[in-house]
C-alpha positions in Angstrom: 0.0 0.0 0.0 1.5 3.3 -1.1 1.4 6.0 1.6 1.0 9.8 1.5 1.4 12.3 4.3 -0.3 15.7 4.4 1.1 18.4 6.7 -1.7 21.0 6.7 -4.5 22.7 8.6 -7.8 21.2 9.6 -10.9 22.6 7.9 -14.0 21.9 10.1 -16.2 22.4 7.1 -14.6 19.4 5.3 -13.9 21.1 2.0 -10.2 21.9 2.2 -7.1 21.2 4.3 -6.5 17.9 5.9 -10.0 16.7 5.3 -9.8 17.3 1.5 -6.4 15.7 1.3 -7.4 12.5 3.1 -10.5 12.2 1.0 -8.4 12.6 -2.2 -5.8 10.1 -1.1 -8.5 7.6 -0.4 -10.1 8.2 -3.7 -6.8 7.6 -5.6 -5.9 4.5 -3.7 -3.2 5.6 -1.3 -3.1 5.4 2.5 -3.4 8.9 3.9 -1.7 10.2 7.1 -1.7 13.7 8.6 0.3 16.1 10.7 -2.0 19.0 11.7 -0.5 22.5 11.7 -3.6 24.4 12.8 -7.2 23.9 13.6 -9.6 26.3 11.9 -13.2 27.1 12.6 -14.3 27.3 9.0 -17.3 26.8 6.7 -18.3 27.8 3.2 -18.9 31.4 4.4 -15.3 31.8 5.5 -12.7 31.3 8.3 -14.1 32.2 11.7 -10.9 31.4 13.7 -7.5 29.9 13.4 -5.7 28.0 16.3 -2.2 27.2 15.3 -0.2 24.2 16.7 3.2 24.7 18.2 6.2 23.9 15.9 7.1 21.2 18.4 3.6 19.6 18.1 3.9 19.5 14.3 7.4 18.0 14.4 6.3 15.3 16.8 3.4 14.3 14.6 5.8 14.0 11.7 8.2 12.0 13.8 5.4 9.5 14.6 5.0 8.9 10.9 8.6 9.0 9.9 9.8 6.6 12.7 7.2 4.0 12.0 5.1 4.1 8.9 7.1 6.2 6.4 5.7 8.1 3.4 6.1 7.6 -0.3 5.1 11.2 -0.9 4.4 14.3 1.3 2.4 17.4 0.7 2.3 20.6 2.7 -0.7 23.0 2.8 -1.4 25.6 5.4 1.8 26.0 7.4 0.8 29.3 9.0 4.1 30.7 10.5 7.8 30.7 10.1 8.5 28.4 13.1 6.3 25.6 11.6 7.8 26.0 8.2 11.3 25.6 9.6 10.3 22.6 11.7 8.7 20.9 8.7 11.8 21.6 6.6 14.1 20.0 9.2 11.9 16.9 9.3 11.8 16.6 5.5 15.6 16.6 5.5 15.8 14.2 8.4 13.6 11.5 6.7 15.0 12.2 3.3 11.6 12.6 1.7 12.0 13.5 -2.0 8.4 13.4 -3.4 7.4 16.6 -1.7 4.6 18.8 -3.0 4.0 22.3 -1.6 0.7 24.0 -2.0 1.6 27.5 -0.7 -1.7 28.2 1.1 -1.8 31.9 1.9 -5.4 33.2 1.6 -8.7 31.5 2.1 -11.5 31.9 -0.4 -13.2 34.3 1.9 -10.1 36.5 2.2 -8.7 35.3 5.6 -4.9 35.2 5.8 -3.6 31.6 6.3 0.1 32.4 6.2 1.8 35.2 8.2 3.7 37.7 6.2 7.0 36.9 7.8 6.6 33.3 7.0 6.9 33.9 3.2 10.7 34.4 3.6 11.0 31.1 5.5 9.0 29.3 2.9 11.3 30.4 0.1 14.5 29.9 2.1 14.0 26.7 3.9 11.2 24.7 2.1 11.4 25.4 -1.6 15.0 23.9 -2.1 13.7 20.6 -0.7 10.7 20.0 -2.9 9.6 18.2 -6.1 6.6 20.4 -7.0 5.1 23.7 -6.0 1.5 24.5 -7.0 0.7 28.2 -6.5 -2.3 29.9 -7.9 -1.6 33.3 -9.5 -2.0 35.5 -6.4 0.3 33.1 -4.4 2.9 33.1 -7.2 2.7 36.9 -7.2 3.5 37.0 -3.5 6.4 34.5 -3.8 8.0 36.2 -6.8 7.1 39.8 -5.8 5.8 40.5 -9.3 2.5 41.1 -11.0 1.2 38.3 -13.3 -1.2 39.4 -16.1 -0.1 37.3 -19.0 1.3 33.9 -20.1 4.7 35.6 -20.4 4.4 36.8 -16.8 3.5 33.2 -15.7 6.6 31.9 -17.4 8.8 34.6 -15.8 7.3 33.8 -12.3 7.9 30.0 -12.9 11.6 30.7 -13.7 11.9 32.7 -10.5 10.4 29.9 -8.4 12.8 27.4 -10.1 15.7 29.7 -9.1 14.5 29.5 -5.5 15.0 25.7 -5.6 11.7 24.1 -6.6 12.3 21.5 -9.2 8.9 21.7 -10.9 6.5 24.6 -10.8 2.8 24.4 -11.6 1.2 27.9 -11.8 -2.5 27.2 -11.8 -4.9 29.0 -14.1 -8.0 29.3 -11.9 -7.5 33.1 -11.6 -6.9 33.6 -15.4 -9.0 36.1 -17.2 -10.1 33.7 -19.9 -13.8 33.0 -19.3 -13.8 29.7 -21.3 -10.6 27.9 -20.3 -8.3 27.4 -17.3 -4.7 26.7 -18.2 -2.1 25.4 -15.7 1.5 26.0 -16.6 4.3 23.5 -15.7 8.0 24.5 -15.8 10.5 21.7 -15.1 13.6 23.9 -15.4 14.0 23.2 -19.1 10.6 23.3 -20.8 7.1 24.6 -20.4 4.0 22.5 -20.6 0.3 23.5 -20.5 -2.6 21.6 -19.1 -6.0 22.9 -20.3 -9.5 22.4 -19.0 -12.9 23.9 -19.6 -13.8 26.6 -17.1 -16.8 25.8 -15.0 -19.0 28.8 -13.9 -19.6 28.0 -10.2 -19.0 29.3 -6.8 -18.4 25.8 -5.4 -14.6 25.9 -5.6 -13.6 25.7 -1.9 -10.6 23.5 -1.5 -9.7 23.2 -5.2 -6.0 24.0 -4.5 -5.8 21.5 -1.6 -7.5 18.8 -3.7 -5.4 19.3 -6.8 -2.1 19.2 -4.9 -3.3 16.2 -2.9 -4.1 14.3 -6.1 -0.6 15.1 -7.4 0.9 13.8 -4.2 -1.2 10.6 -4.3 0.0 9.9 -7.8 3.7 10.5 -6.9 3.2 8.1 -4.0 2.1 5.5 -6.5 5.2 6.0 -8.6 3.8 8.2 -11.4 6.2 10.8 -12.8 5.5 14.5 -12.6 3.7 14.8 -15.9 1.5 11.8 -15.2 0.7 13.0 -11.7 -0.4 16.5 -12.9 -2.5 15.0 -15.8 -4.4 12.8 -13.4 -4.7 15.5 -10.8 -6.1 17.8 -13.4 -8.8 15.3 -14.4 -9.6 14.7 -10.7 -10.1 18.3 -9.9 -12.0 19.0 -13.1 -14.5 16.2 -12.3 -14.7 17.4 -8.7 -15.7 20.9 -9.8 -18.1 19.8 -12.6 -20.1 17.3 -10.3 -21.4 19.9 -7.9 -22.5 19.2 -4.4 -23.9 22.7 -3.6 -23.3 22.4 0.1 -23.5 25.4 2.4 -24.4 29.0 1.8 -21.1 30.3 0.4 -18.2 28.8 -1.5 -19.2 25.2 -1.4 -16.7 22.3 -1.5 -15.8 20.2 -4.6 -17.0 16.6 -5.0 -14.0 14.4 -4.1 -15.8 11.3 -5.3 -16.7 12.6 -8.7 -14.0 11.0 -10.8 -14.8 7.6 -9.4 -18.5 8.1 -10.0 -17.7 9.3 -13.6 -15.7 6.1 -14.2 -18.4 3.9 -12.8 -21.0 5.5 -15.1 -18.9 4.6 -18.1 -18.7 1.0 -17.2 
């Protein structure tokens, strides 16, 4: 059984964070484990409160996995502060985990900050040089690169900057693109650029899309897929999850983590 570890925050509403990651791991056939960085009081209307763990508590959770079960791939989501980022970086080095995916969670759908400003420096200095893939959306890529992104050319420049910071593969997601018909994710592997296209779905039910996409990439890496295969499958997974709407809650509803499996079953 392939195993994947998520190091992220808990979403009490179940649409994002640890909950979305574990659901995605299960759907894609890997054993999911977690180290919780913060507990949020959260629903489709927004984040009502954030209660961060201590860096020591996060490190100890990771030790419990590393010393016994191990992990074929690891993803990070909401890390919240510099102390937690540095502790996570130490543990990734200690256990020599290579298949590491970073979803640089910074701002919730409702606008709440999920990463302290001073933590951005630590993310770039300590974590990015250790990872296989980083999956920022456009606003996150703008913060990390300190530039504005308005065009495909800007995306490519931002990807190169993130590569220079140490990340081996950069996926700048297209969910915030201006194109009303299409969402285009851009992959840069240090040598070449690749695009992954999907039809844009007009919906407010997109809570947890970033968490879910990065978790799907992580699950596929854990199973031995290469970077391109992992992103392709993750793209299909999140597209199905957005298309097959659940319409839960009064605000930004969650995606349907079981949609791809349901879609496959209907074809049989």
